[in-house]
C-alpha positions as a LaTeX table, in Angstrom:
\begin{tabular}{lrrr}
\hline
Residue & $x$ (\AA) & $y$ (\AA) & $z$ (\AA) \\
\hline
Met1 & 31.49 & $-48.18$ & $-196.76$ \\
Leu2 & 28.87 & $-47.17$ & $-199.34$ \\
Pro3 & 25.80 & $-49.29$ & $-200.09$ \\
Ala4 & 25.56 & $-50.92$ & $-203.52$ \\
Ile5 & 23.92 & $-48.58$ & $-206.03$ \\
Ser6 & 20.96 & $-50.88$ & $-206.76$ \\
Val7 & 20.38 & $-51.52$ & $-203.04$ \\
Phe8 & 20.54 & $-47.81$ & $-202.27$ \\
Ile9 & 18.08 & $-46.86$ & $-205.03$ \\
Arg10 & 15.59 & $-49.49$ & $-203.82$ \\
Lys11 & 16.01 & $-48.35$ & $-200.22$ \\
Thr12 & 15.52 & $-44.68$ & $-201.18$ \\
Phe13 & 12.24 & $-45.30$ & $-203.00$ \\
Lys14 & 11.07 & $-47.67$ & $-200.26$ \\
Val15 & 11.67 & $-45.04$ & $-197.58$ \\
Tyr16 & 10.02 & $-42.33$ & $-199.68$ \\
Phe17 & 6.87 & $-44.37$ & $-200.36$ \\
Ser18 & 6.80 & $-45.57$ & $-196.74$ \\
Ser19 & 6.90 & $-41.91$ & $-195.69$ \\
Phe20 & 4.32 & $-40.79$ & $-198.24$ \\
Lys21 & 1.25 & $-40.90$ & $-195.99$ \\
Lys22 & 3.08 & $-39.02$ & $-193.23$ \\
Leu23 & 4.37 & $-36.50$ & $-195.78$ \\
Ile24 & 0.86 & $-35.42$ & $-196.83$ \\
Pro25 & 0.68 & $-32.47$ & $-194.34$ \\
Tyr26 & 4.13 & $-31.37$ & $-195.57$ \\
Phe27 & 2.87 & $-31.48$ & $-199.16$ \\
Phe28 & 0.04 & $-29.12$ & $-198.18$ \\
Phe29 & 2.51 & $-26.86$ & $-196.37$ \\
Leu30 & 4.71 & $-26.82$ & $-199.48$ \\
Phe31 & 1.63 & $-26.05$ & $-201.56$ \\
Phe32 & 0.86 & $-23.08$ & $-199.33$ \\
Val33 & 4.45 & $-21.77$ & $-199.54$ \\
Ser34 & 4.53 & $-22.31$ & $-203.33$ \\
Leu35 & 1.23 & $-20.47$ & $-203.65$ \\
Leu36 & 2.65 & $-17.53$ & $-201.69$ \\
Ile37 & 5.72 & $-17.51$ & $-203.95$ \\
Phe38 & 3.47 & $-17.57$ & $-207.03$ \\
Leu39 & 1.34 & $-14.68$ & $-205.72$ \\
Ala40 & 4.47 & $-12.71$ & $-204.80$ \\
Gly41 & 5.89 & $-13.27$ & $-208.28$ \\
Ser42 & 2.64 & $-12.28$ & $-210.00$ \\
Ser43 & 2.38 & $-9.05$ & $-207.96$ \\
Lys44 & 5.49 & $-7.47$ & $-209.49$ \\
Val45 & 3.32 & $-4.96$ & $-211.32$ \\
Trp46 & 1.96 & $-3.69$ & $-208.00$ \\
Leu47 & 5.50 & $-3.62$ & $-206.63$ \\
Phe48 & 6.59 & $-1.36$ & $-209.50$ \\
Leu49 & 3.57 & 0.93 & $-209.02$ \\
Leu50 & 3.83 & 1.21 & $-205.23$ \\
Ile51 & 7.64 & 1.39 & $-204.99$ \\
Pro52 & 9.18 & 3.59 & $-207.67$ \\
Ser53 & 12.75 & 3.23 & $-206.40$ \\
Ser54 & 14.68 & 0.34 & $-208.01$ \\
Tyr55 & 16.90 & $-0.01$ & $-204.93$ \\
Ile56 & 13.96 & $-0.33$ & $-202.53$ \\
Arg57 & 12.24 & $-2.81$ & $-204.86$ \\
Phe58 & 15.41 & $-4.88$ & $-204.89$ \\
Val59 & 15.61 & $-4.83$ & $-201.08$ \\
Val60 & 11.95 & $-5.87$ & $-200.78$ \\
His61 & 12.58 & $-8.66$ & $-203.27$ \\
Ile62 & 15.62 & $-9.87$ & $-201.30$ \\
Leu63 & 13.63 & $-9.83$ & $-198.03$ \\
Gly64 & 10.96 & $-11.93$ & $-199.73$ \\
Val65 & 13.58 & $-14.41$ & $-200.96$ \\
Ile66 & 15.04 & $-14.66$ & $-197.42$ \\
Phe67 & 11.57 & $-15.26$ & $-195.92$ \\
Phe68 & 10.66 & $-18.04$ & $-198.37$ \\
Ser69 & 14.16 & $-19.55$ & $-198.15$ \\
Phe70 & 13.77 & $-19.79$ & $-194.38$ \\
Leu71 & 10.39 & $-21.51$ & $-194.73$ \\
Leu72 & 11.89 & $-24.04$ & $-197.15$ \\
Phe73 & 14.80 & $-24.48$ & $-194.73$ \\
Val74 & 12.34 & $-25.35$ & $-191.95$ \\
Ile75 & 10.43 & $-27.79$ & $-194.19$ \\
Ser76 & 13.68 & $-29.47$ & $-195.29$ \\
Ile77 & 14.75 & $-30.04$ & $-191.68$ \\
Ala78 & 11.28 & $-31.36$ & $-190.78$ \\
Val79 & 11.25 & $-33.80$ & $-193.71$ \\
Ile80 & 14.78 & $-35.01$ & $-192.92$ \\
Arg81 & 13.72 & $-35.71$ & $-189.32$ \\
Leu82 & 10.60 & $-37.54$ & $-190.54$ \\
Val83 & 12.58 & $-39.64$ & $-193.03$ \\
Asn84 & 15.03 & $-40.58$ & $-190.28$ \\
Asn85 & 12.18 & $-41.82$ & $-188.09$ \\
Val86 & 10.71 & $-43.88$ & $-190.94$ \\
Tyr87 & 14.14 & $-45.32$ & $-191.75$ \\
Gln88 & 14.78 & $-46.20$ & $-188.10$ \\
Gly89 & 11.25 & $-47.51$ & $-187.55$ \\
Ile90 & 10.69 & $-44.89$ & $-184.85$ \\
Thr91 & 7.32 & $-43.27$ & $-184.16$ \\
Ser92 & 7.24 & $-39.94$ & $-185.99$ \\
Pro93 & 6.22 & $-36.73$ & $-184.16$ \\
Lys94 & 2.99 & $-35.02$ & $-185.15$ \\
Phe95 & 3.20 & $-32.53$ & $-187.99$ \\
Trp96 & 3.00 & $-29.30$ & $-185.98$ \\
Thr97 & 5.33 & $-30.64$ & $-183.29$ \\
Asn98 & 7.90 & $-31.47$ & $-185.94$ \\
Ile99 & 7.45 & $-28.07$ & $-187.64$ \\
Lys100 & 7.87 & $-26.19$ & $-184.34$ \\
Gln101 & 10.98 & $-28.16$ & $-183.39$ \\
Ser102 & 12.37 & $-27.76$ & $-186.91$ \\
Phe103 & 11.63 & $-24.03$ & $-186.81$ \\
Ala104 & 13.60 & $-23.71$ & $-183.57$ \\
Leu105 & 16.47 & $-25.73$ & $-185.04$ \\
Ala106 & 16.43 & $-23.67$ & $-188.25$ \\
Phe107 & 16.40 & $-20.39$ & $-186.32$ \\
Lys108 & 19.31 & $-21.58$ & $-184.18$ \\
Asn109 & 21.22 & $-22.46$ & $-187.36$ \\
Ile110 & 20.29 & $-19.40$ & $-189.43$ \\
Leu111 & 23.99 & $-19.00$ & $-190.28$ \\
Ala112 & 23.84 & $-22.39$ & $-192.00$ \\
Leu113 & 21.02 & $-21.14$ & $-194.23$ \\
Val114 & 23.16 & $-18.17$ & $-195.22$ \\
Phe115 & 26.27 & $-20.30$ & $-195.83$ \\
Leu116 & 24.50 & $-23.04$ & $-197.78$ \\
Gly117 & 22.76 & $-20.34$ & $-199.80$ \\
Val118 & 26.05 & $-18.73$ & $-200.92$ \\
Pro119 & 25.59 & $-19.74$ & $-204.61$ \\
Thr120 & 22.09 & $-18.22$ & $-204.61$ \\
Ile121 & 23.30 & $-15.06$ & $-202.83$ \\
Leu122 & 26.12 & $-14.65$ & $-205.35$ \\
Thr123 & 23.62 & $-15.10$ & $-208.19$ \\
Tyr124 & 21.48 & $-12.25$ & $-206.83$ \\
Leu125 & 24.51 & $-10.01$ & $-206.35$ \\
Val126 & 25.67 & $-10.58$ & $-209.92$ \\
Phe127 & 22.11 & $-10.04$ & $-211.15$ \\
Phe128 & 21.97 & $-6.74$ & $-209.24$ \\
Leu129 & 25.29 & $-5.63$ & $-210.72$ \\
Gly130 & 23.98 & $-6.44$ & $-214.18$ \\
Phe131 & 20.72 & $-4.64$ & $-213.40$ \\
Leu132 & 22.66 & $-1.49$ & $-212.49$ \\
Gly133 & 24.61 & $-1.74$ & $-215.73$ \\
His134 & 28.03 & $-1.30$ & $-214.12$ \\
Val135 & 29.47 & $-4.61$ & $-215.39$ \\
Ser136 & 30.12 & $-5.74$ & $-218.96$ \\
Ile137 & 28.21 & $-8.70$ & $-220.42$ \\
Trp138 & 31.43 & $-10.76$ & $-220.67$ \\
Leu139 & 32.30 & $-10.20$ & $-217.03$ \\
Leu140 & 28.74 & $-11.12$ & $-216.02$ \\
Ala141 & 29.03 & $-14.37$ & $-218.00$ \\
Leu142 & 32.34 & $-15.11$ & $-216.24$ \\
Phe143 & 30.72 & $-14.44$ & $-212.85$ \\
Tyr144 & 27.84 & $-16.79$ & $-213.64$ \\
Leu145 & 30.25 & $-19.55$ & $-214.70$ \\
Leu146 & 32.09 & $-19.06$ & $-211.40$ \\
Ile147 & 28.78 & $-19.34$ & $-209.52$ \\
Ile148 & 27.95 & $-22.60$ & $-211.35$ \\
Phe149 & 31.37 & $-23.97$ & $-210.36$ \\
Ile150 & 30.83 & $-22.96$ & $-206.72$ \\
Gly151 & 27.33 & $-24.48$ & $-206.80$ \\
Ile152 & 28.72 & $-27.81$ & $-208.04$ \\
Leu153 & 31.33 & $-27.80$ & $-205.26$ \\
Phe154 & 28.64 & $-27.10$ & $-202.68$ \\
Phe155 & 26.48 & $-29.91$ & $-204.10$ \\
Phe156 & 29.33 & $-32.43$ & $-203.85$ \\
Trp157 & 31.03 & $-31.50$ & $-200.62$ \\
Leu158 & 28.13 & $-30.17$ & $-198.55$ \\
Ser159 & 25.51 & $-32.77$ & $-199.51$ \\
Phe160 & 25.25 & $-34.00$ & $-195.91$ \\
Ala161 & 25.67 & $-30.71$ & $-194.02$ \\
Leu162 & 21.93 & $-30.08$ & $-193.63$ \\
Val163 & 21.35 & $-33.74$ & $-192.69$ \\
Ser164 & 24.04 & $-33.44$ & $-190.00$ \\
Ile165 & 22.38 & $-30.31$ & $-188.62$ \\
Ser166 & 18.92 & $-31.91$ & $-188.65$ \\
Leu167 & 19.79 & $-35.30$ & $-187.17$ \\
Glu168 & 22.99 & $-34.76$ & $-185.17$ \\
Asn169 & 22.22 & $-31.21$ & $-184.00$ \\
Met170 & 25.67 & $-30.16$ & $-185.24$ \\
Lys171 & 26.71 & $-26.55$ & $-185.57$ \\
Leu172 & 27.47 & $-25.17$ & $-189.02$ \\
Trp173 & 31.21 & $-25.77$ & $-189.19$ \\
Asn174 & 30.98 & $-29.21$ & $-187.60$ \\
Ser175 & 28.29 & $-30.18$ & $-190.12$ \\
Val176 & 30.45 & $-28.89$ & $-192.98$ \\
Lys177 & 33.48 & $-30.84$ & $-191.73$ \\
Asn178 & 31.33 & $-33.95$ & $-191.26$ \\
Ser179 & 29.95 & $-33.70$ & $-194.80$ \\
Ile180 & 33.41 & $-33.17$ & $-196.28$ \\
Ser181 & 34.80 & $-36.15$ & $-194.34$ \\
Ile182 & 32.02 & $-38.37$ & $-195.74$ \\
Val183 & 32.58 & $-37.24$ & $-199.34$ \\
Lys184 & 36.39 & $-37.11$ & $-199.23$ \\
Gly185 & 37.99 & $-39.86$ & $-201.28$ \\
Arg186 & 34.72 & $-41.03$ & $-202.86$ \\
Val187 & 33.29 & $-38.02$ & $-204.68$ \\
Trp188 & 32.30 & $-40.00$ & $-207.79$ \\
Ser189 & 30.66 & $-42.78$ & $-205.76$ \\
Ile190 & 28.66 & $-40.24$ & $-203.75$ \\
Phe191 & 27.69 & $-38.35$ & $-206.89$ \\
Ile192 & 26.33 & $-41.49$ & $-208.60$ \\
Arg193 & 24.22 & $-42.38$ & $-205.57$ \\
Leu194 & 22.86 & $-38.85$ & $-205.20$ \\
Phe195 & 22.26 & $-38.38$ & $-208.92$ \\
Leu196 & 20.67 & $-41.64$ & $-210.11$ \\
Pro197 & 17.54 & $-41.71$ & $-207.86$ \\
Ser198 & 16.81 & $-38.07$ & $-208.72$ \\
Leu199 & 17.38 & $-38.81$ & $-212.42$ \\
Leu200 & 14.81 & $-41.63$ & $-212.26$ \\
Val201 & 12.31 & $-39.33$ & $-210.57$ \\
Tyr202 & 12.76 & $-36.51$ & $-213.08$ \\
Phe203 & 12.63 & $-38.99$ & $-215.98$ \\
Ser204 & 9.30 & $-40.29$ & $-214.61$ \\
Phe205 & 8.17 & $-36.68$ & $-214.17$ \\
Gly206 & 8.92 & $-36.04$ & $-217.85$ \\
Ile207 & 6.84 & $-39.07$ & $-218.89$ \\
Phe208 & 3.89 & $-38.00$ & $-216.69$ \\
Asn209 & 4.21 & $-34.46$ & $-218.03$ \\
Ser210 & 3.94 & $-35.69$ & $-221.61$ \\
Leu211 & 0.97 & $-37.95$ & $-220.82$ \\
Ile212 & $-0.93$ & $-35.21$ & $-218.99$ \\
Arg213 & $-0.27$ & $-32.74$ & $-221.82$ \\
Leu214 & $-1.54$ & $-35.26$ & $-224.39$ \\
Ala215 & $-4.65$ & $-35.93$ & $-222.30$ \\
Phe216 & $-5.59$ & $-32.37$ & $-221.28$ \\
Gly217 & $-3.61$ & $-30.03$ & $-223.53$ \\
Leu218 & $-2.01$ & $-26.89$ & $-222.06$ \\
Gly219 & $-5.03$ & $-25.70$ & $-220.09$ \\
Trp220 & $-5.58$ & $-25.21$ & $-216.36$ \\
Ile221 & $-5.89$ & $-28.94$ & $-215.67$ \\
Tyr222 & $-2.39$ & $-29.46$ & $-217.08$ \\
Ile223 & $-0.96$ & $-26.57$ & $-215.03$ \\
Ile224 & $-2.59$ & $-27.78$ & $-211.79$ \\
Ala225 & $-1.50$ & $-31.40$ & $-212.39$ \\
Leu226 & 2.06 & $-30.25$ & $-213.14$ \\
Phe227 & 2.06 & $-28.11$ & $-210.01$ \\
Val228 & 0.86 & $-31.04$ & $-207.85$ \\
Leu229 & 3.49 & $-33.36$ & $-209.34$ \\
Gly230 & 6.16 & $-30.76$ & $-208.63$ \\
Ile231 & 5.06 & $-30.54$ & $-204.98$ \\
Leu232 & 5.25 & $-34.34$ & $-204.64$ \\
Ile233 & 8.78 & $-34.37$ & $-206.03$ \\
Ile234 & 10.27 & $-31.56$ & $-203.89$ \\
Pro235 & 10.72 & $-33.63$ & $-200.67$ \\
Phe236 & 12.53 & $-36.32$ & $-202.66$ \\
Gly237 & 15.46 & $-33.92$ & $-202.94$ \\
Val238 & 16.18 & $-34.26$ & $-199.20$ \\
Val239 & 15.13 & $-37.93$ & $-198.95$ \\
Val240 & 18.06 & $-39.04$ & $-201.14$ \\
Pro241 & 20.96 & $-37.53$ & $-199.11$ \\
Thr242 & 19.22 & $-38.42$ & $-195.84$ \\
Val243 & 18.89 & $-42.12$ & $-196.74$ \\
Leu244 & 22.47 & $-42.20$ & $-198.05$ \\
Tyr245 & 23.74 & $-40.57$ & $-194.85$ \\
Leu246 & 21.85 & $-43.11$ & $-192.72$ \\
Glu247 & 23.04 & $-46.01$ & $-194.87$ \\
Ile248 & 26.68 & $-44.90$ & $-194.54$ \\
Lys249 & 26.25 & $-44.38$ & $-190.81$ \\
Gln250 & 24.67 & $-47.83$ & $-190.38$ \\
Asn251 & 27.36 & $-49.54$ & $-192.47$ \\
Asn252 & 30.11 & $-47.78$ & $-190.50$ \\
Ser253 & 28.52 & $-48.89$ & $-187.21$ \\
Gln254 & 28.39 & $-52.49$ & $-188.41$ \\
Lys255 & 32.00 & $-52.25$ & $-189.53$ \\
Glu256 & 33.04 & $-50.96$ & $-186.10$ \\
Glu257 & 31.16 & $-53.79$ & $-184.40$ \\
Leu258 & 33.07 & $-56.32$ & $-186.48$ \\
Lys259 & 36.33 & $-54.82$ & $-185.21$ \\
Val260 & 35.43 & $-55.44$ & $-181.55$ \\
Pro261 & 37.64 & $-58.33$ & $-180.35$ \\
Glu262 & 36.00 & $-61.38$ & $-178.87$ \\
Phe263 & 37.61 & $-62.71$ & $-175.66$ \\
Ile264 & 37.46 & $-66.41$ & $-174.92$ \\
Asn265 & 36.99 & $-67.24$ & $-171.26$ \\
\hline
\end{tabular}
């Protein structure tokens, strides 16, 4: 049984704001990772000068993507575990304890990172084919449309796979089956509940973006403020499916309790 949309949206924002103080170290960690990504992206000129071979540059780029993807994988697991504790009213582990445990869990489930990253991997493969010039522009467009379709399927059906891995310690295929079983028969209902809270956040982000730009123009203050806002929003992407998963799990438990027969002595 799914929670009412209005109830779920209120619960999601309540859990997020209740977690905010505890999320501060994770925001700094995300800032550090984002800064590394920015520096790596801005050093492409040096990459071209130091590595003349296109193939080797591509391999180095892919290794960098894998490294940063793994770090984001670890942070996602850590935030999901933190959100679960806040939702349950359980004492949350300290930041570094949570990161170390999440790192171990992420490393143990590295195959999940690869599988859940299939749309991204396909995008890079198609990009590489286009870079080599062996594929026509029409075929590339068809490939990208196929990737978008696969990405939408992953978003719908595997929304709860990472949550299952983080909270239930499930292996990849069990987490995939669990996510599919939750979504099956109620794709539209799940989509609405996953989409609306994020839509509200991004709508608010757009308003803040416009206000900051009006106040400070397009200078460094605007860029820094936009960067900080982006960091604050990133964890919200895993808060939404985590809260929905916990709400469904709680509602199912209550439903099962109601089925327990009462015996009269």
